[in-house]
N, C-alpha and C positions, 0 to 999 in steps of 0.2 A: 421374422428381419427386422420387414415392414413398423412402422409408427417407432422403433423403441429409438428416442430422443440422445442425443450426445451429450455428455460432459462439457460443459467452460471448464477446461482445467488454467490453473494460472498459475502462479511459482511464486514463492515466500520469502522477500527481501532480503527479512531476518536469521528464515535454520535455510532455506533451497529449499523446499521440498514443496513439490507439484499437489496442490488440494481443490480438491472447484473451488468457481470460483463467488460461489453466492456465501464459502467460508470464510471467506478474506476480504480484508477491509482494502476500498482501495483513495488509495494517498493519491491524490493530481497537484498540477501544475497547468493554475490556467497561462492562458497567453498573454496574463499583463505580468507572468511573476510568483503571486501570488502559489506558492501551498498550504494545501489545506487538506481537512478526511472530506473524503466526500461518500457523503452517508447512503447517496437512490442510484452513484454507479453507474451515469451516466453525463455527470458534466461534460464538459470538453477541459479537451487539454492532453499533458502529458501523463501516465498515470502509470502506478506501482502500487501491489496489493503485496498484503501484509498480515499475520497471521496476526485476529485479535487479543494479542500475548503482549504483555510486558517485557517479558524474556526475550522472546522475539521484534521488539520498537529496541531496549540495548543494544540484541546482536547490527541492529544494520545498522544501527545510533557510528557504536565503536566501530565497523567495520567501511560507514559513510558512504553506506548500496544503498537506503535510496537518496541519500545524493547525487550519485557513480544514475543512477535510475533514469533520477529525473531531470540527469542533470543541467544545475542549480545548488548552489548554493545555498543550506539549513539555518535558521537562527534556531539557539538553543528556544528561545522562547517554541515554537512552532512545536518543536521538540517536546515539550514540557507540555501544550498541549495537548498535542497526541494526546501523551500520557493516560490524561485527563478524561482524554475521552474512552480510554479501552478500559475503562478498568469498569 
């Protein structure tokens, strides 16, 4: 049992599935209010996780779950930018 590393799990805001943190993309709202894709997973700010699929992003966009998770409004340009990065 000693030496077994615990895998951090996070929930996708699109499909609601729990997955290992490394498989998900982190979306972060940095202190100045800007929302962006956090490639490193280490930027400071309020984070939400999403599967790297356009389908999950569409679900999160439609139900506004990403906005609820980050507690702020997200513009269409930001969603479009995220969609490009997920492809």
